[in-house]
C-alpha positions in Angstrom: 0.0 -0.1 0.0 1.3 3.2 -1.1 0.3 5.6 1.9 1.5 8.9 -0.1 -0.3 7.9 -3.1 -0.9 11.2 -5.2 0.1 13.3 -2.4 2.1 16.4 -3.6 5.3 17.1 -1.3 7.9 19.9 -1.6 11.3 18.9 -0.3 13.9 21.5 0.4 17.7 20.6 0.2 16.3 17.5 -1.9 19.5 17.4 -4.1 21.7 15.9 -1.5 21.9 14.0 2.0 19.0 13.8 4.0 16.7 15.7 1.6 17.7 13.5 -1.3 16.8 10.4 1.0 13.4 11.8 2.0 12.6 12.5 -1.6 13.5 9.0 -2.6 11.4 7.6 0.3 8.4 9.6 -0.6 8.7 9.0 -4.6 8.8 5.6 -4.0 5.7 5.6 -2.0 3.5 7.3 -4.7 4.1 11.0 -3.8 4.4 13.5 -6.4 7.8 15.4 -5.5 9.1 19.1 -6.1 12.7 19.1 -5.2 14.3 22.6 -4.4 17.9 23.2 -4.2 20.7 25.2 -5.7 22.8 22.5 -7.4 20.9 22.3 -10.7 23.0 19.5 -12.0 22.5 17.3 -9.1 18.8 18.1 -8.7 18.0 17.4 -12.4 19.9 14.1 -12.0 17.9 13.0 -9.2 14.7 13.9 -10.5 15.7 12.0 -13.8 16.4 8.8 -11.5 13.1 9.2 -9.9 10.9 9.5 -12.7 13.0 6.8 -14.6 11.7 4.5 -11.5 8.1 5.6 -12.3 7.7 8.8 -10.2 6.5 12.1 -10.7 9.3 14.6 -9.8 10.2 18.3 -10.7 13.3 20.1 -9.8 13.2 23.9 -8.8 16.6 25.6 -8.8 17.3 28.4 -6.2 18.7 29.8 -3.0 16.1 28.8 -0.5 16.9 32.0 1.7 15.4 33.9 -1.0 11.6 34.4 -0.3 10.9 34.3 -4.2 12.6 30.7 -4.5 9.9 29.6 -1.6 7.3 31.4 -3.8 8.2 29.5 -6.8 8.3 26.1 -5.0 4.5 26.6 -4.0 3.5 27.9 -7.4 5.1 25.0 -9.2 3.7 22.6 -7.0 0.0 24.0 -7.6 0.5 24.7 -11.2 2.0 21.3 -12.2 0.1 19.1 -9.7 -2.9 20.9 -8.8 -2.4 20.8 -5.0 0.1 21.0 -2.2 -0.2 18.4 0.7 3.2 17.8 2.3 6.2 20.1 3.0 9.7 18.7 4.2 12.4 21.5 4.8 15.5 20.0 4.8 17.9 22.7 3.5 20.5 23.9 6.1 24.2 25.1 6.8 26.4 24.8 9.7 27.5 28.5 10.5 30.5 27.7 12.6 32.3 30.0 15.2 32.0 31.4 18.7 29.6 34.3 19.0 32.5 36.6 19.1 34.1 35.0 16.1 31.3 34.4 13.8 31.3 37.3 11.0 28.2 39.3 10.9 27.7 37.9 7.4 28.0 34.2 8.3 25.6 34.8 11.3 23.1 36.3 8.5 23.5 33.8 6.3 23.1 31.0 8.5 19.9 32.5 10.0 18.5 33.3 6.5 19.0 29.6 5.4 18.2 27.6 8.7 15.3 29.9 10.0 14.0 32.6 7.7 13.5 30.1 4.8 11.5 28.3 6.9 9.4 31.1 7.7 9.1 32.1 4.0 7.8 28.4 2.6 5.7 27.8 5.4 3.8 31.3 5.1 3.5 30.7 1.3 2.3 27.2 1.8 -0.2 27.1 4.2 -2.6 29.1 2.2 -2.4 26.4 -0.4 -2.7 23.1 2.0 -5.8 25.1 3.6 -7.6 25.5 0.1 -7.4 21.3 -0.2 -8.5 20.7 3.4 -5.1 21.0 5.2 -1.6 19.2 5.0 1.5 18.2 6.9 5.0 19.8 7.5 8.2 18.2 8.7 11.2 20.3 9.5 14.7 19.1 9.7 16.2 20.6 12.7 19.1 19.3 14.8 19.9 18.2 18.4 21.8 21.5 18.5 18.4 22.9 19.6 18.6 21.1 22.7 22.6 20.7 23.3 25.3 23.2 23.0 28.3 22.4 20.4 31.1 24.5 21.1 31.8 26.8 18.1 28.4 26.8 16.4 26.8 29.6 17.7 24.9 30.6 14.5 23.8 27.2 14.1 22.5 26.4 17.5 20.6 29.7 17.7 18.9 29.0 14.3 17.9 25.3 15.3 16.7 26.4 18.8 14.4 28.8 17.3 12.8 26.3 15.1 11.4 24.6 18.4 9.3 27.6 19.4 8.3 28.1 15.8 6.8 24.5 15.0 5.0 25.0 18.6 3.5 28.2 17.6 2.3 27.0 14.0 0.8 24.1 15.6 -1.0 26.1 17.9 -2.2 28.6 15.4 -2.9 26.2 12.4 -4.2 22.7 14.2 -6.2 21.0 13.4 -5.8 21.4 9.8 -2.1 21.8 9.6 0.4 19.3 11.4 3.8 20.5 11.7 6.8 18.5 13.6 10.3 18.9 14.0 12.9 16.2 13.3 16.1 16.8 15.2 19.0 14.5 14.2 22.3 14.0 15.7 25.1 12.9 13.3 23.9 11.5 10.0 26.1 10.3 7.3 25.7 12.8 4.6 28.2 14.8 2.5 27.5 17.9 4.7 29.1 15.9 7.6 31.9 14.4 5.8 32.9 17.7 4.4 33.0 19.4 7.7 35.7 16.9 8.9 37.7 17.3 5.8 39.7 20.4 7.2 41.4 17.8 10.1 44.3 15.6 9.4 42.5 12.5 10.5 38.7 12.8 9.2 38.2 9.0 9.4 39.2 8.9 13.1 36.9 11.9 13.9 34.1 9.9 12.2 35.0 6.8 14.2 35.3 8.6 17.5 32.0 10.1 16.8 30.2 6.8 16.2 32.0 5.2 19.5 30.5 7.8 21.8 27.0 7.1 20.4 24.9 4.3 22.4 23.8 3.0 19.0 27.5 3.1 18.0 26.9 4.2 14.5 26.0 7.4 12.5 22.6 7.8 11.6 21.6 7.1 7.8 19.5 9.1 5.4 17.1 6.1 5.5 16.6 6.7 9.3 15.7 9.9 8.6 13.6 9.5 5.5 11.7 6.9 7.6 10.7 9.2 10.4 9.6 12.0 8.1 7.5 9.6 6.2 5.8 8.5 9.4 5.3 11.9 10.7 3.7 13.5 7.4 1.6 10.4 6.9 -1.7 9.4 8.2 -0.4 7.1 10.8 1.0 10.3 12.9 -2.7 11.8 12.5 -2.6 13.2 16.5 1.3 14.3 16.6 1.7 18.1 16.0 4.3 20.6 17.6 6.3 17.9 18.6 10.3 17.7 18.4 11.4 14.0 17.7 15.0 13.3 18.3 16.6 10.8 16.2 20.0 10.6 17.4 21.4 7.2 18.1 21.1 7.9 21.8 23.3 11.0 21.9 21.2 13.2 24.2 21.4 10.4 26.7 25.2 10.8 27.0 
C-alpha cells in the first residue's frame, strides 16, 4: 500500500543528503515530489532517476533563503500538480564560530538558510494547503536545539528557534495543519563528511563520533526518511508541535 499515493510534496535541500533520501522515500511511496536546491545538475539528475523509476518529480533551482525561491516552489506544486499536501524543509548550513568570532555575514547567512527560509516557505504554503483541507509539515532541525556545540553559535541559535516556531504554527493552524520538528544528531551525509575534511584525520574523527553514541553508528539518510515519512503520513494523525530526536542516543550521553 502506498500511503502517500498522489500526495504532492515539496522537499527543500532535496538534491543531497537527508533531503535526497526523503525525496526518494516519498517518490517510492507514490508521492509527487518537487525538489528544491541550488545545484541544478545534481537536482535534475535526481529527478531523472525518480521519474525513471516510475515517479513524478520536478526540480526547482534557487537559493532557499530567497523569498521568491520559496514562492516559486509553492507555485510550481500548484500549477503542475494541482495541490500541495506536504512540506519537508531539509536545507541547512553549519555556521561555524563562537559568537565573538562568527562574522556578521556568516551569522546572517546561517539564520537566513536555517530559519528565515522556513518562515517563507511555511507562510506561502499554508494557504494552499488549507484550500485542499489541510496538510502536514516536517522540518529538519538538529539536536543542537537542545545541546550546545562549541563554536557553532549561529547554527545552535537557528535550530533552537525552530522549536518555538513549530509549536506556534501547530497552535495557530491545528487541526488542519500538522507540523513537527525532526532533530537528528550526526547523520552520514556529504555535509558531515565535508565538515571533517579540514582535519588531518577525518576518518578517525568519524570513528570516535560513532564510538560515543549508544547505537555505535552514525545515522543514515534512510533513518531520517523513515521518520519524516511517518510524521507526514496518516499514521501520525494526532502528532503536531512535537520535536522528535533521532540521535542514536546522543542526548542520553
